[in-house]
C-alpha positions as CSV (number, residue, x, y, z in Angstrom):
1,M,113.4,39.6,125.5
2,T,113.6,42.9,124.2
3,H,114.9,43.6,120.7
4,F,117.2,47.1,120.9
5,P,117.7,48.9,117.4
6,A,121.3,49.2,116.0
7,V,123.2,52.4,116.7
8,H,125.0,53.5,114.3
9,P,127.2,56.7,114.7
10,P,127.2,59.5,112.6
11,D,128.8,59.5,109.3
12,P,131.5,62.2,109.7
13,C,131.1,63.2,106.0
14,A,127.8,64.0,105.9
15,E,128.6,67.7,106.8
16,V,131.6,67.8,105.0
17,G,131.7,69.1,101.2
18,C,134.7,68.8,99.1
19,E,136.1,70.7,96.6
20,E,136.2,69.1,92.4
21,G,138.4,66.7,92.4
22,K,138.4,65.6,96.2
23,E,136.5,63.2,98.4
24,C,135.9,63.2,102.1
25,V,138.2,60.1,104.0
26,V,137.5,59.3,107.1
27,G,140.8,59.4,109.3
28,A,142.0,56.7,112.1
29,D,140.8,58.9,114.7
30,G,137.3,59.6,112.8
31,S,137.7,62.7,111.7
32,A,137.0,63.9,107.9
33,T,138.8,65.4,105.6
34,C,139.1,66.0,101.9
35,A,142.0,64.1,99.7
36,C,142.2,63.9,96.2
37,A,139.7,61.5,95.0
38,T,141.2,57.7,94.4
39,S,138.9,57.0,91.2
40,C,136.3,58.4,89.3
41,P,132.7,57.1,88.9
42,R,131.8,55.0,85.7
43,A,129.6,56.2,83.7
44,T,126.0,54.6,83.2
45,T,124.0,55.9,80.6
46,A,126.6,57.2,78.3
47,P,130.7,57.0,77.7
48,A,132.4,59.8,79.5
49,T,133.6,62.3,77.1
50,P,137.3,62.9,76.9
51,V,138.7,66.4,77.9
52,C,141.8,68.3,76.4
53,A,143.6,70.1,79.0
54,S,146.3,72.9,79.1
55,D,149.0,70.4,80.0
56,G,148.5,69.4,76.5
57,R,147.1,66.0,77.9
58,D,143.9,64.4,77.0
59,Y,142.0,62.8,80.1
60,A,139.1,60.5,79.8
61,S,136.8,62.5,81.9
62,A,136.6,66.3,83.6
63,C,136.8,64.0,86.5
64,A,139.9,62.3,85.4
65,L,141.2,65.8,85.0
66,R,140.3,67.2,88.7
67,R,141.5,64.7,90.0
68,E,144.9,64.8,88.2
69,A,145.0,68.7,89.3
70,C,144.6,67.7,92.9
71,V,147.2,65.3,92.7
72,A,149.7,67.5,90.6
73,Q,148.6,70.4,93.0
74,R,148.6,72.6,90.3
75,E,145.8,73.9,88.1
76,I,145.3,72.0,84.5
């Protein structure tokens, strides 16, 4: 019996660079696009530092601020 290695299609996001606050997502058609991040990574060594933004709000981290700016489609 001959065994063939599994062939995995290339990752569509491998060559995509998204701006801060966005992440690469693969659509149903297999194309890669940048969309607002759905979450921020958890800090593993130290708690995230809260950030005070120009909208007068405090955000749990710089990532949370960038995500909110992306969702609101404005600079914060």
